[in-house]
N, C-alpha and C positions, 0 to 999 in steps of 0.2 A: 904797422907791419910794413916791411920792406919787400919790394918785388923787383925782379930783374928789369922790368920795364922802367923803373924809376930812374935809372941812369939815362935812358933816352929822354925821359920827361925833363930831367934837369938840363940836358943838352938843349932841348927845344926852348926851355924857359930862359936859358942863358942867351940864346939867339934873340929871343924877344927883348930881353934886357938890353942887348947891344943895339938893336934897331931903335928901341925907345930912347936910349942915350943919343943916338944919331939924330932923332927927331928933335930932341931938345936943343942940341947944338945947331941944327939947321934953322930952327926958329930964331935962336939968338943971332944967327948970322944973316937973317932976313932972306932965306932961300925961298924960291917960288912955292906957292901953295900946292901945285901939282906934285912937286917932289916930296913935300910933306905928306900929302895924302897917300902917295905910293909907299912911303916908309911906315906910315900908320897902318896901312893895309898889311904890311909884312908883320908888324907887331901883333895885330889882331889874328892873323892866320897862324902864327907860331903859338900863340896862347890857346887858340881854338884847337889846334892839333894836339897840343899837350893835354888839354882837358879831355879830349876824345879818347886818347890813348889811356889815360888814367881810368876813365869810366869803363872802357872796354876791358881793361886788365882786371879791374875790380870785379866786374860781372863774371868774367871767366874764372878767375882764381878764387876769389873770396866767396862768391855765391855758388858758382858751378861746382867747384871742387868741394866746397863745404857741404853741398847737398849730396854729392856722390859719396862722400866719406861719412855722412850721417851727422856731421857737426851741427848743421842748421836744420830746423824743421821747416816745412813749406811756408808756414805762417811768418816765421822770422825772416826767411829769404824774401818773401813777397814784400814785407815791410821795408826791408833794406833796399830792395829794387826800387820801390816807390820813392824812397828818400833820394836815391841816386838819380832817378829819372827826371827830377825837377831841374837837374843841371845839364840835361841834354840840349 
């Protein structure tokens, strides 16, 4: 299922991809570890933010709207929530 937030998630993941490519180049160039750690933090942050947005969007649209429109019963929604919660 495609959501409007997926465009933002792709943008965040592309940013992480760019940071990761920079880290690899920096390692190959022998750059200082402090610079490497800073770039790795940027990669981790971009991925974490993308994951958070995906999970929040899923909970709101797939679980919340599904319950409102009667698509999911409470038991199914709870099971799905538990499955997503392990990625928080």
